[in-house]
N, C-alpha and C positions, 0 to 999 in steps of 0.2 A: 416522667419516664422518657428516655430518648426514643425517637422514632426508629423502628426496626427496618433495616434494609437487608432482606435475605437474598444474598447473592449466591447463585448456583453456577459453578463453572464445570462444563463438560470435560471429562478426560477419557482418553481411550488410547490403545497402543500406538506408539510413535507420535503422539501429540507433541507439538513444539513446546519445549519446557518454558521458555520466557513468556509465551502466550498465556500460560497459566499463572506463573509466579509473579509476573510483572503487575498485572491488575490486582492480584491478591495483596501485594505489598503496598500499592497505592491506597487500597481500602483500609488496610491495617494502620497506615500512617495517618489517614483521615480520622480514624478512631483515636489515635494517640494525640493528634493536634487538637481534638475537641474534648479531650478527657472522657472519651467514651460516648459523648452525646451524638456522634454521627450514627452510631447504631448499626454499622455494617457487620453482618455475620456471614462469612464466606464458607461455603461447603463445596467439596469436590464430589461430583457424581459420575460414575462410570458404568460400563456394562455389568460389572459386579463390584461390590465393595472390596476394598483391599488394594493390593499392589498393582500399579500400572507403570510400565516401562515407557519412558519418553524417548524422543528422537535423539536426545543427548546421552542416552544411556542411564541417566539418573532416574531413580524410581520414585513415584509419588504414591500416596495412599488415598484412594477414593473413600470418602466418608460414607457414601451411600451408593447403593445400586440405583440404576435409572428408575426402577420400579418403586423405589422407596422414597423418592423425592416428595411426593404428595402434592397437595393443592397449591397453596400460595407461594409464588416466587416473585420477588420484587424485580430482580435483574437476572436474566438468563444470559450467560456469557459463553460463546461458542468459539473455541480456538480451532486450529486446523492441523493437518498433517499432509506431507507431500511424499510422493515417490519420485526418486531421481531416475531419469531416463537419459538416453543419448541426446535427446533434444532439450534437456533441462528439466526443471521440476514440474510435476503434474500433481494437482490437488487430489488428495485421496477422498473418495466418497464412500462411506460405510452406510449401507441401507438401514441397519438397526439404529445407528446414531441419528440419521435423518428422520426416521419415524418418531423417535423419542423427542427430538427437537420440535418437530411439527406439533406433537401432542402437548408438550410442555409450554410452547410459545402461546398456545391458546389461552392459558390462564396466568401468563407472566405480564407484569406491568410494563416491562421493557426488555427488549431482546437486542443483544449486541454480538457482533462477530469480530474476531481478531484475526488479521492476516487472511490466510486461505480458508478460514472458517466461513467466509462469505459464500463459498461454494456449497457448504452444508445448508445455509439458509436458503440459497437459491434452489437447491434440490428439494427442499421442503416446501417450495412455492411461496415463501415469505417475501421475496423481493420482486415478484412479477409486477410490472408497471411502475417500478421505483428505480431511483438512481442508487448505485452502490459502488464501493471501491473494494479493492483487495490488494495483495502484494503485486507490484508491477510485473513480476515474472509470470504470473498466472492470469493476468487480466484478459489476455486474448482467449485463453481457455474458457473463462467465465462467460465472456461475450458470445463465443461460438456455441457453447452448450446451452445457454439460456438467453435466447434472443429477446425475450420479454423483459429482460433487465437492462437498464441503461448503465453501462459500465464506464466509470470515470477513473482511469488508473492514476490520476495525479494527486487528489487530496489525501491528507493524512487520515482524515476520517470524514464520513458523510452521515448526517443526521436527517432522517426522513420520517414520514408517517406521523407528523406532529410530535416527534421526539420518542416515539415508541420503538423505532428501529434504527440501529446504528451499525455501520460497517467501518472497520478500521483497516489501515494499510499494514505493511509488513513489519514483522518482528518487533523492533523497539517502539514502533508506533502504538503498541498496546499500552504504553505508559501515557502517551498523549490522549488516547481514547479514554482511559480510566480517569485521568485528570478532568477531562471534559464532563464525564458522568458525575464526578464529585462536585464540580462547579455547578452543574444543573441541580443537584440535590441540596447542596449546602452553601452555595455562593462562591464567588471567585476568591474571596479572601482566604477561605479554607483551602481551596485548590492551590492557591499561590503558596501557602505555607507548606503544603505537601511537596509542591514542586521544588521549593527551596531545600527541603530535606533530601530530595533526590538529586540535587545539584543539576537541575535542568530547567529549561524555560517552560512557563505555563502554556504558552502558545508558540510552537515551533514555526520559524519563518520558512516559507517555501513549501513545496509539495514533493512528491516522489520524483518530480522532474529534476530535482537538484542532483540526481545521480547521473553522471556523465555518460554520453554515448559510448566512449571507449570502454567504460567499466560495465555498461549494461549488456554488452555482448561478450560471449565467452572468448577466452584467448584462442588464437588460431594455432595451428600446428607449425606455422612458419614464423620465426622471429622477425624476419624482415617485414612481414605484413603488420605485425604488432608494432614494430618501430615506426612504420609508415602511419599507422593510425594515430600514434602519439604526435608525430610530426604534423599531421593534418590538424589536430586540435590546437597546435601552437601557431598555425598559419592560415586561419580561417578567412582572413581578410584578403589573402592573395589569390593568385591563379591556381585553382585546384582542378583543372580540367583533366580528363583521362589522359590526354597527351602529356601533360606536365608530370602527372603522377607515374605514368609508365616510364617516362624518361628517367625519373628519379630512381626507379627500380631496375633500370637498364633492361627493360623488357619491351617487346613490341606492344602497341596499344591493345591489340586483340588478345594476345596472350595474357597481358596484365589484367584485363577486364575479367577474363575467365578465371584466373587464379584468385583474384580478389573476391569475386562472388562465391567461389567454392569455399574460401576460408571464412568469410563473414556472413554469407547468406544474403547479401544485398549487392547491388551494383555500386561502383565507385561514386557515381553521381548521387544515388540515393543516400549513401553513407555521408557524403559531404553535406548534402542538404539537411539531413537529420542533425548533424553536429552544429550547423549554423542555426537551425531552428531552436536548438537547445539554448544557445547563447541568447537568442532573441527572447525566448521565454523568460530567462533569468532577468534580462533587462526590463521586460514588461512587468515582472513581479516586483522589482526593487527600485525602479526609477520612474519618473514622470516625463522622460524625454519624448519628443515627438517621434512618430513612426519612421520618418526619413533618417533620423539619427540612429534609431534602433537597427534599421536595415543596414546602414553603413557599418556600424560597429560589429554586426554579426557576419559581415561579409556577403550579405545578400544584395547589396547594391542599391536597389530601389524599393519604394513602398509596394509597387506592383509585384515585384518578385517576392517580397516578404509575404504578401497576401496569398500568392499562388502556393508558396511553400507551406504556409500554415494550413491551407485547405487540404493539401496532399497529406501532410504529416499528422494533423490534429483534427481535421474536419471542422475547423472553426476559423474565425478571423482574429487578427492580432488585437483589435479593439475589444472584441467579445472576451478573449482570453484575459486581457487586463482587467476588465470589469469583474469577471468571475473571481479572479484572484483577490482583488481589492475587497469584494464583498465577503469572501470567505475569511479574511483576516482583519476585517474591520472590528 
């Protein structure tokens, strides 16, 4: 008889659709690739059995009400939902969902969150004293609201508590997380077969840092500022002082600095440094070049400047960042 993996996925109003269907598809393909030997049985549980409207407007059907889930749960999977505000997405926390997750986690073999579902785990007290990740856009919210949690916004997923707790990054990273769960349960050969069916890599290269600084900040109300941001990205090795940038915009340096911060939320110097650090991060992740070469290629000039920028932007050193990346992808 195949081993049974009872997977319960929480669903609730405005839940992100892919957070639910992505992992469910991975587990279904694992069953198919093993001719049913994987033994995954996926059930959706919601505040009530029946119809649940997702953030995409597509309706799901919860198989069970929260109160009907019962005792044994092999894997509890907690997706998330967000509310859009003028300052960007804010993770939604529903007290009833949090209470149910806290109770159910106590008798689940493994608990995993997808995307902003990490906020639910944190609210349930499951992440205190542990490292966790979430979608990059709400990582600051998670860190601010739960200081007992060490929030790392870069990894695609984080495994902690001897494999009992998993947190995954945003949206499509639910597939990476689910593949990792399958690899832990059934081995990498099965997970690789599933990844091939999904036409994706078993282990994605890079972290959430692969998303560029220009794209990680909302578009401004001024096209000339957006054009300048793209120009900065193409000229990181050159002189990007406030004086040079102001002259390019045909503005006084003082007025330019005020307009730029109003439109982007950061000073020109901080923006340029963040863009250069992003390039340095990518080089540290993908090459073995010495730090002086990384600093020069990123437009940071010297190793000393590289260190100072990493301390300000990431609260770590370039060498420590490279070691962490290599370890995570070894």
